[in-house]
Each structure stands twice: as C-alpha cells, then as structure tokens.
N, C-alpha and C positions, 0 to 999 in steps of 0.2 A: 475522584471521577477521572481525572486526566491519567493517572497511573493505571487504573483499571482499563480504560480505553486503549492505552498504549499496549498493555499486556495482551488484550484481546486481539489487537491488530498484529502484534508480533506472532502470536499463535496462528492467526489466519495466514500470514505471509509464509511462515514455515510450512504449514500444512499444504498450502497451495503450491509452493515450489517443490516440495517433496513429491506431490502428486504429478506435477509436470515432468519431473526428472525420473520418476519411477519406471516408465517404459524402457529406459536405457540402462537399467540395473543389469548386471554389476559392472557396467562399462566405466572406463576411465574418464569419459565425458561428463559423468554425473555431477561431480563437484563444480564443473564449469557451468553447466546448465542451471544448477541450483543457484549458484552465485549470480549469474545474469538475471535470473528470475527475481531473486531478492532485490537486486538493485532496481529493476524495473518496477516492482511493486512499491518499493519505498519512494521512488521518483514520482509515481502516480499519486501517492498519498501526499507528498510535499506539494505537488501541483494543486491538488484539491484543497489543502489547507491554505495555501497562498491565495487561491481564488476566493475561498470563504472569508478570509480575513479582509481582503480587498472589498468584497461585497458588503461586509459589516461596516467598514469604514465609510462606505457610500450610503449607509442607511439601511442595509440589509434588505430582507424580503418586503418589509413594510413599504419601502420606497418603490420597489419593483411592482408591487401590487396596485399602486395608484395610477 
C-alpha cells in the first residue's frame, strides 16, 4: 500500500508541476519552475505526514472527536 501510495503521489507531483511549467514552454525557465514546484509539493507532503503522525501519537481522530 505504501509503495502504491508513493507512486501515485509521485505521478501527481510530476503532472502538477508539468502543468504549472507548461505555459512557459519552451523557455529556459521551465526546469527551474518545475524543480521549485516539485520541492514545494514534496515539502507540503512532508508537512502533512508529520502532522498526521503527530496526531496519531496523540490518539488520532478518536481523541479529537471527544
């Protein structure tokens, strides 16, 4: 499950960043825009995963619902 989830995320990140850089084709800025986008998307994912892990360590949603 983890490998499939990671593969899905990587495909999403690639597609999202290609779409964001596409209006600037065939400019020399495209690799820079793509790279910055990938870094931002991965950073957002890491932040989400860290928050999720921290929440689970505190008891997860069941604790928040009470």
